[in-house]
N, C-alpha and C positions, 0 to 999 in steps of 0.2 A: 546982212542983219542976222545977228546971232540971238538965239533965245536962251534965256537963263532958266534953268530948272531949280526949283526950291531945294535947298539943302536938306538931306534926310535928317530927320530928328530922331534922337535916341529914344527908344521906348521907355516910358516911365516905369520905374521900378516901384511897384507897390510895396508898402511896408508890411511887416508880418501881420497876418490876420489876428485880431484879438481872440484869445482862447475863450470858448464858451464855458462858463462856470456854473451852468445850470439855471433853472428857473428861480423865481423869487421864493423866499421862505413861505409866503402866504399860499402861493400856488402849490408848492410841495406839500404843505399841510393839508390842503383840500384834496389833492390827489391821493395822498396816503390815507387820509380819513375815509375817502370813498372806497379805497381798496379794502380797508378793515371792515367797513359797513357791509360791503358785498360778501366778504368772508363770513361775517356773522349770520347773514340771512341766506347763505347758500343752501344749507341743509334744512329743508322744510320741517322734517320731523323734530330735529333738535330745537328749532325755533318754537314750534308749538309746545313742546314739553317745557321749555324754559319759561314760556309765558303762562303755562298752567301751574307751574310749581308754586308760586306765591299764593295762587288761589287755593290750592290744596292746604297750604300752611294756614291760611286764614280760616278755612273750614275746620281743620283739625284743632287748632289752638282755641278758636272761639267756642267750640263745643266742649272741649276737655276742660280748659281753665274756666270757661264761663259757667260750667256746672258746679264747680267746687269753690269758686272765689267768694269771699265774704263781701257782699255789696256794701257793708258799712265801711270798708276800707277804700272804697272808690269815692271820687268826688260826688257831691250831692246831685242826684238826678241824672247821672251818667251811666248808661248801660255798659256792660263789659266789652261788647263789640266796638262801641264808640271809643272806649278807653284803649283797646288793643290796636285798632286800625292805624292811628298815627305812628305808633312805635313799629308796627309791622312794615310800614313803608321803609323805615331805616334798615331793619333786619333783612328785608328783601334785597336791598342793594348790596349787601355784603357778599352774596353769592357771585354776582357778576364781577365784583371787585377781585375776588379770588380767582375767578376764571380769566381775568386779564393777565394776572401773573403766570398762570398755567399756559395760556395761549402764547405769551411772550417766550416762555421756555421752549415750547414746541417749535415756534418759528426759528429760534436760535439753533435748535437741534436738527431740524430738517433742511437747513441751508437757506431758508427764505431770507433771513436777515443778512446772511453773508452775500447773497446776490444783490440785495438792495444797497448794501454798503459799497458795492462796486460802482454805483451811480453817483453823480455829483449832487448828493443831497445831504442835508444836515442830519447827522445821526440822531440827535435828540428828538427830532420831529417824528421819528418812528414811534417813540414812546408817547408823545403828545397825541398823535393820530389814533393810536390804539385806545388811549384813555377816553378820547372824545367819542369814538365809535361805540365803545362799551357803555358810555354814559347814555347815548341815544337808545341803546337796547334797554338799559335800566329804566329810562323814562317811559318807554312803551309798557314795560312790566308794571310800573307804578300806576299808570293810567288804567290799565286793565284791572288791577287789583281794586282800585277805588270804584270803578264802574260796577264790578261784581258785588262789592260790599254794599253799595247804595241801592242798586237795582234789584238784586236777587236776595240779599240778606237783610234788607231794610235798615241798613245803618243810617243814622240821622244825627250826626254831630252838630252841635249848636252853631259852629262856625259856618256851616253850609258849604256851598261850592267855592266861595272865595277863600275860606279858611283851608279847605282841602287842597286847593290849587297852590296856595302859599306854602303849605306843608310839603307838597311835591317839589316845589322849587328849592326849599331848604334842604330836603333830602338829596336832591341832585347835587347840590354843592358839597354836602358832607360825603356822599358816595364818591364823587370825583376825587376828593382829597384822600379818602381811604384807598382808592385805586392805586395811588402812587406808592402807598406802603407795600402793596402786593407786587407791583411792578419792580420795586426795589428788591424785594425778596427773590423774585424770579430772576432778575439780572445778576444777583449774587449767587444764588444756589445753582441755577442752570441745570436743574435735574427735575423732571416732571414728578417723580415719586416724592422727592424731598419737598418740592413745592406744595404738593397736595397735603402732606403731613403738616408742614408749617401753616398752611391755610386753616386746617382743622384746629391746630393749637392756638391760633390767633382768634379764629371766628367764635368759638364757643365761649371763651371768657368775655369777649366783647358783647355777645348777645345776652348771656344769662347774668353776668355781673353788671346789670344795668337796671333801669326802671322800665324795661320793655313789657314784662308780663304781670308784674305786681308793683304797687307803689314802692318807692325806694325806702321809705321809713318802715316797711314791713320786712325788709331783708335782715339777716343777721348782721351784727355790728361790723364784722370784717368784710362782708360783702358790700355793706354801705360805703365803706372806705373805697373799695374798688370801683363801685358805681359812681362815686363822686368824681374820681379822676378819669373815668371812662369817657372818651370824647363822644361816644354814641349817646350817652345819657343826656348831654346837652342838646343834641339833635332831637331826641325823643321828647324832652321837656318843651322844646320850642314848637315841635309839631303838635303836641297836645294843646298848648296854649293857643295856637292858631286854629286848629280844627275844632276845639271845644269852646272857643270864644272866651277864653280865660284871660286874666291880666298877663300881658306879655312880659313886663319887667325887662330884664336883661337876657331873657332866654334866647331870643333870636340872635342877638349880637354875640352872646357867648358861643352859640353853635357855629356861627360864621367865623368868629375869631379863632376858635379851636381848629376849624377846617383850614384856615389860611396857614396856621402853624404846621399842621400835619402835612398839607400839600407842599409847603416850602421844604420841609425836612425830607419828605419822601421823594420829591422830584430831584433834589440835589443828589441824594444818595443813589437814586435809580440811574440818573445820567452818568454819574461817576462809575457805577458798577457796569453799566452797559458799554462803556468805552474801554473796559479792560480787554486785553487780547484774549482770545479763546485759549483754554487750557487743554 
Protein backbone atom coordinates (compact mmCIF):
# COMPACT_ATOMS: atom_id res chain seq x y z
CA UNK A 1 0.00 0.00 0.00
CA UNK A 2 1.50 3.21 -1.05
CA UNK A 3 0.82 6.59 0.54
CA UNK A 4 0.42 9.62 -1.57
CA UNK A 5 1.80 12.88 -0.34
CA UNK A 6 0.14 16.11 -1.30
CA UNK A 7 1.69 17.92 -4.17
CA UNK A 8 3.69 20.95 -3.12
CA UNK A 9 1.86 24.15 -3.77
CA UNK A 10 3.63 27.12 -5.22
CA UNK A 11 3.92 29.97 -2.78
CA UNK A 12 1.50 32.74 -3.43
CA UNK A 13 3.14 35.79 -4.83
CA UNK A 14 1.75 38.84 -3.18
CA UNK A 15 1.15 41.86 -5.35
CA UNK A 16 3.06 45.05 -4.85
CA UNK A 17 2.27 46.77 -1.60
CA UNK A 18 0.26 49.94 -2.16
CA UNK A 19 2.47 52.95 -1.63
CA UNK A 20 1.54 55.02 1.42
CA UNK A 21 0.67 58.50 0.30
CA UNK A 22 0.43 60.15 3.66
CA UNK A 23 -2.40 60.88 6.06
CA UNK A 24 -5.63 62.62 5.18
CA UNK A 25 -5.62 66.39 4.56
CA UNK A 26 -7.66 66.90 7.75
CA UNK A 27 -5.12 65.01 9.87
CA UNK A 28 -2.26 66.88 8.22
CA UNK A 29 -3.94 70.23 8.90
CA UNK A 30 -4.47 69.36 12.57
CA UNK A 31 -0.88 68.20 13.02
CA UNK A 32 0.61 71.20 11.24
CA UNK A 33 -1.66 73.59 13.14
CA UNK A 34 -0.58 72.01 16.43
CA UNK A 35 3.04 72.47 15.42
CA UNK A 36 2.46 76.16 14.66
CA UNK A 37 0.55 76.68 17.90
CA UNK A 38 3.37 75.14 19.92
CA UNK A 39 5.86 77.34 18.09
CA UNK A 40 3.79 80.43 18.91
CA UNK A 41 3.69 79.63 22.62
CA UNK A 42 7.21 78.25 23.07
CA UNK A 43 8.82 81.49 24.25
CA UNK A 44 6.94 82.66 27.31
CA UNK A 45 8.40 86.17 27.30
CA UNK A 46 7.38 86.71 23.69
CA UNK A 47 3.88 85.46 24.45
CA UNK A 48 3.49 87.76 27.44
CA UNK A 49 4.72 90.80 25.53
CA UNK A 50 2.47 90.07 22.57
CA UNK A 51 -0.53 89.79 24.89
CA UNK A 52 0.33 93.04 26.66
CA UNK A 53 0.98 95.07 23.51
CA UNK A 54 -2.71 95.73 22.65
CA UNK A 55 -3.34 96.67 26.28
CA UNK A 56 -0.63 99.32 26.10
CA UNK A 57 -2.11 100.62 22.85
CA UNK A 58 -5.53 100.83 24.49
CA UNK A 59 -4.15 102.78 27.44
CA UNK A 60 -2.12 105.13 25.25
CA UNK A 61 -4.70 105.86 22.58
CA UNK A 62 -7.64 106.18 24.98
CA UNK A 63 -5.75 108.70 27.11
CA UNK A 64 -4.15 110.71 24.29
CA UNK A 65 -7.02 110.91 21.83
CA UNK A 66 -9.64 110.79 24.56
CA UNK A 67 -8.23 114.00 26.04
CA UNK A 68 -8.36 115.98 22.80
CA UNK A 69 -11.30 114.57 20.86
CA UNK A 70 -14.39 116.72 20.47
CA UNK A 71 -17.21 114.75 22.11
CA UNK A 72 -19.64 116.44 19.73
CA UNK A 73 -18.16 114.41 16.89
CA UNK A 74 -18.93 111.12 18.61
CA UNK A 75 -22.31 109.36 18.61
CA UNK A 76 -24.67 110.66 21.27
CA UNK A 77 -23.93 109.31 24.73
CA UNK A 78 -20.88 107.31 23.62
CA UNK A 79 -17.63 107.74 25.55
CA UNK A 80 -14.42 107.81 23.54
CA UNK A 81 -13.20 104.57 25.13
CA UNK A 82 -16.35 102.79 23.98
CA UNK A 83 -15.92 104.35 20.53
CA UNK A 84 -12.27 103.29 20.33
CA UNK A 85 -12.50 99.73 21.65
CA UNK A 86 -14.36 98.12 18.69
CA UNK A 87 -11.89 99.62 16.21
CA UNK A 88 -8.90 98.69 18.34
CA UNK A 89 -9.99 95.07 18.11
CA UNK A 90 -9.35 95.26 14.36
CA UNK A 91 -6.07 97.17 14.54
CA UNK A 92 -4.82 94.72 17.17
CA UNK A 93 -5.19 91.89 14.69
CA UNK A 94 -3.01 93.56 12.07
CA UNK A 95 0.18 92.97 14.07
CA UNK A 96 -0.22 89.17 14.23
CA UNK A 97 -1.21 89.16 10.55
CA UNK A 98 2.09 90.83 9.66
CA UNK A 99 3.91 88.44 12.00
CA UNK A 100 2.42 85.52 10.03
CA UNK A 101 4.19 86.69 6.90
CA UNK A 102 7.46 87.29 8.74
CA UNK A 103 7.26 83.87 10.40
CA UNK A 104 6.68 82.22 7.04
CA UNK A 105 9.76 83.93 5.60
CA UNK A 106 11.86 82.77 8.54
CA UNK A 107 10.66 79.18 8.18
CA UNK A 108 11.50 79.30 4.49
CA UNK A 109 14.89 80.79 5.25
CA UNK A 110 15.96 78.40 8.05
CA UNK A 111 15.03 75.24 6.18
CA UNK A 112 11.93 74.29 8.19
CA UNK A 113 9.67 74.52 5.15
CA UNK A 114 12.17 72.58 3.02
CA UNK A 115 12.17 69.74 5.57
CA UNK A 116 8.40 69.65 5.73
CA UNK A 117 8.19 69.58 1.94
CA UNK A 118 10.12 66.28 1.91
CA UNK A 119 7.17 64.67 3.70
CA UNK A 120 4.04 63.44 1.91
CA UNK A 121 1.94 66.46 2.84
CA UNK A 122 -0.02 68.96 0.83
CA UNK A 123 2.11 72.10 0.63
CA UNK A 124 -0.79 74.61 0.83
CA UNK A 125 -1.75 73.13 4.21
CA UNK A 126 1.43 74.66 5.65
CA UNK A 127 -0.04 78.07 4.92
CA UNK A 128 -3.51 77.20 6.21
CA UNK A 129 -2.05 75.76 9.42
CA UNK A 130 -0.01 78.90 10.06
CA UNK A 131 -3.01 81.15 9.43
CA UNK A 132 -5.20 79.17 11.85
CA UNK A 133 -2.54 79.05 14.57
CA UNK A 134 -1.93 82.78 14.33
CA UNK A 135 -5.67 83.38 14.40
CA UNK A 136 -5.89 81.50 17.73
CA UNK A 137 -3.19 83.76 19.15
CA UNK A 138 -5.05 86.81 17.88
CA UNK A 139 -8.28 85.62 19.49
CA UNK A 140 -6.49 85.34 22.84
CA UNK A 141 -5.19 88.91 22.45
CA UNK A 142 -8.67 90.21 21.65
CA UNK A 143 -10.23 88.53 24.70
CA UNK A 144 -7.53 89.96 26.99
CA UNK A 145 -8.03 93.41 25.46
CA UNK A 146 -11.77 93.35 26.08
CA UNK A 147 -11.38 92.05 29.65
CA UNK A 148 -8.88 94.80 30.52
CA UNK A 149 -11.06 97.49 28.93
CA UNK A 150 -14.22 96.38 30.75
CA UNK A 151 -12.77 95.37 34.13
CA UNK A 152 -9.98 97.89 34.65
CA UNK A 153 -10.93 100.86 32.45
CA UNK A 154 -14.69 100.65 33.01
CA UNK A 155 -15.61 100.42 29.35
CA UNK A 156 -19.37 99.99 29.07
CA UNK A 157 -20.53 99.77 25.44
CA UNK A 158 -24.27 99.61 25.00
CA UNK A 159 -24.13 96.24 23.25
CA UNK A 160 -22.77 94.60 26.37
CA UNK A 161 -21.12 91.19 26.37
CA UNK A 162 -23.13 89.82 23.40
CA UNK A 163 -22.16 92.79 21.25
CA UNK A 164 -18.49 92.56 22.19
CA UNK A 165 -18.47 88.81 21.57
CA UNK A 166 -19.98 89.31 18.13
CA UNK A 167 -17.42 92.04 17.43
CA UNK A 168 -14.59 89.65 18.36
CA UNK A 169 -15.96 87.04 15.95
CA UNK A 170 -16.22 89.55 13.11
CA UNK A 171 -12.69 90.71 13.87
CA UNK A 172 -11.37 87.15 13.72
CA UNK A 173 -12.90 86.69 10.27
CA UNK A 174 -11.40 89.95 9.01
CA UNK A 175 -7.98 89.30 10.54
CA UNK A 176 -7.85 85.79 9.08
CA UNK A 177 -8.52 87.29 5.66
CA UNK A 178 -5.83 89.94 6.12
CA UNK A 179 -3.38 87.25 7.21
CA UNK A 180 -3.48 85.83 3.69
CA UNK A 181 -2.32 89.15 2.27
CA UNK A 182 0.80 89.08 4.41
CA UNK A 183 1.38 85.38 3.79
CA UNK A 184 1.28 86.17 0.07
CA UNK A 185 3.76 89.01 0.56
CA UNK A 186 6.05 86.74 2.57
CA UNK A 187 5.88 83.96 -0.01
CA UNK A 188 6.76 86.40 -2.79
CA UNK A 189 9.42 88.47 -1.04
CA UNK A 190 11.17 85.67 0.91
CA UNK A 191 13.27 88.18 2.78
CA UNK A 192 12.67 89.13 6.45
CA UNK A 193 13.82 92.73 6.09
CA UNK A 194 11.78 93.29 2.96
CA UNK A 195 8.76 91.69 4.62
CA UNK A 196 9.03 93.95 7.66
CA UNK A 197 9.26 97.04 5.45
CA UNK A 198 6.28 95.91 3.38
CA UNK A 199 4.36 95.24 6.58
CA UNK A 200 4.88 98.80 7.78
CA UNK A 201 3.95 100.23 4.38
CA UNK A 202 0.69 98.29 4.37
CA UNK A 203 -0.18 98.52 8.06
CA UNK A 204 -0.07 102.26 8.68
CA UNK A 205 -2.34 103.29 5.77
CA UNK A 206 -4.79 100.56 6.75
CA UNK A 207 -4.84 101.72 10.37
CA UNK A 208 -4.93 105.50 9.99
CA UNK A 209 -6.78 105.86 6.67
CA UNK A 210 -9.87 104.42 8.32
CA UNK A 211 -12.53 105.23 10.87
CA UNK A 212 -10.44 103.74 13.69
CA UNK A 213 -9.62 106.78 15.81
CA UNK A 214 -12.01 109.49 14.61
CA UNK A 215 -15.33 109.38 12.74
CA UNK A 216 -14.80 109.03 9.00
CA UNK A 217 -16.64 112.24 8.16
CA UNK A 218 -14.06 114.21 10.22
CA UNK A 219 -11.19 113.10 7.99
CA UNK A 220 -9.87 115.22 5.08
CA UNK A 221 -11.63 114.54 1.79
CA UNK A 222 -8.80 112.49 0.28
CA UNK A 223 -8.53 110.36 3.43
CA UNK A 224 -12.28 109.82 3.38
CA UNK A 225 -11.89 108.29 -0.08
CA UNK A 226 -9.19 105.92 1.19
CA UNK A 227 -11.20 105.08 4.29
CA UNK A 228 -14.21 104.23 2.14
CA UNK A 229 -12.29 101.59 0.15
CA UNK A 230 -10.29 100.38 3.15
CA UNK A 231 -11.52 96.87 4.08
CA UNK A 232 -10.73 97.55 7.73
CA UNK A 233 -13.25 100.39 7.81
CA UNK A 234 -16.04 97.92 7.07
CA UNK A 235 -14.91 95.79 9.99
CA UNK A 236 -14.68 98.78 12.33
CA UNK A 237 -18.13 100.03 11.35
CA UNK A 238 -19.56 96.54 11.90
CA UNK A 239 -17.83 96.23 15.28
CA UNK A 240 -19.14 99.58 16.43
CA UNK A 241 -22.66 98.74 15.35
CA UNK A 242 -22.47 95.49 17.33
CA UNK A 243 -20.66 96.79 20.41
CA UNK A 244 -22.57 100.07 20.68
CA UNK A 245 -25.96 98.49 19.88
CA UNK A 246 -26.47 100.68 16.84
CA UNK A 247 -28.45 99.76 13.70
CA UNK A 248 -26.53 97.04 11.87
CA UNK A 249 -27.72 97.80 8.36
CA UNK A 250 -25.33 96.11 5.96
CA UNK A 251 -22.21 96.70 8.05
CA UNK A 252 -21.66 93.09 9.12
CA UNK A 253 -22.37 91.65 5.68
CA UNK A 254 -20.12 94.24 4.07
CA UNK A 255 -17.29 93.35 6.44
CA UNK A 256 -17.70 89.61 5.88
CA UNK A 257 -18.08 90.03 2.13
CA UNK A 258 -14.93 92.12 1.88
CA UNK A 259 -13.12 89.53 4.02
CA UNK A 260 -14.15 86.71 1.67
CA UNK A 261 -12.82 88.61 -1.35
CA UNK A 262 -9.55 89.48 0.41
CA UNK A 263 -9.09 85.91 1.68
CA UNK A 264 -9.78 84.42 -1.75
CA UNK A 265 -7.36 86.71 -3.56
CA UNK A 266 -4.71 86.44 -0.85
CA UNK A 267 -4.86 82.65 -0.51
CA UNK A 268 -4.63 82.02 -4.26
CA UNK A 269 -1.68 84.40 -4.53
CA UNK A 270 0.02 82.97 -1.45
CA UNK A 271 -0.29 79.34 -2.61
CA UNK A 272 0.99 80.22 -6.09
CA UNK A 273 3.97 82.12 -4.65
CA UNK A 274 4.67 79.40 -2.08
CA UNK A 275 4.94 76.77 -4.80
CA UNK A 276 7.64 78.68 -6.66
CA UNK A 277 11.03 76.96 -6.55
CA UNK A 278 13.58 78.63 -4.24
CA UNK A 279 15.79 81.22 -5.90
